[in-house]
Structure formats: structure tokens, C-alpha cells
C-alpha positions, 0 to 999 in steps of 0.5 A: 513503523513500516511506513517509516521504514519505506520513507526512511529508505527513500530519504536515505537514498537522497532520491525523490525528496519532493515526493516524500509526503506523497509516499508517506500518505499512499503507503499509509493508506495501503497498509491501513487497508491491509490492517482493517480489511485483509484478515477480517474473517480470521481470528488472528492477523496474517502476513503483510509484505512490503517492498520498495525500490528505486528504478530509473527515476521511479520509486516503486512500493509494493504492499502485499497480503494473503487475506480475503482479497478485495471484498465489499465490507458493509461494516467498515470503520473507514470512509472508503477513501484509501484507494482514491488517496492512493490514486491521487498521490501516486503517478501510477498504481495497480491492484492485483487480486485473484479470485477467492481468498488469495490476497491483494497486491498494490503496486504504487509508482512515484516519478522522481 
């Protein structure tokens, strides 16, 4: 649902039309990482925040959680391809993760 909202926002602005699939895939991977990894140490899922904006021919999407941060996960159901997919589909990305359980933020930029 969130991925659809981000892509809908992008297409509704009639901007970056050639990047829709890249945005869809990168956002899907970022959201999946939160769902699978961010709150695995808790009984209940936590917050997930997504923002998107078009600035000077660059579409920016930020996915933020308050989970355990970037930590190794030996029992992950994934293949560990989320970040490489994001790297391949964006023009620039940045991951911020403070020490401890303060969450992760991934900022993805797509040139339009």
C-alpha cells in the first residue's frame, strides 16, 4: 500500500515517468527491509515513516523506522539483495543508522 502511494504521488505529478519502475522496486525493497528486520526483537511491529518529494528534477524518498538498526541477522528469510537492488535502481542512496536501537533511515534519490 505504501509503495503504491509513493508511486501514485510520483505519477500524479507527471514527473520522472521513466523512473516509475525503479522507484517502485527500490521503495518495495526498503519497506520490506523494515518489515522483515527492523522490529524482529519485539512482540509488536513498530513505526514506519515514509516521505516523498520532488525537488529540482530529483525525486527523493525517505523510509525511516525506530527499530534495532542495521544488525546482522543469521535467520533472515531474505537473500540479502535488498540494499544491492536499491543501489542499482537509485541514482544515489544513503543509509543512516545510529548505534543501538534507534532505527534506520534510508534516503533514495532518483534523477528525473
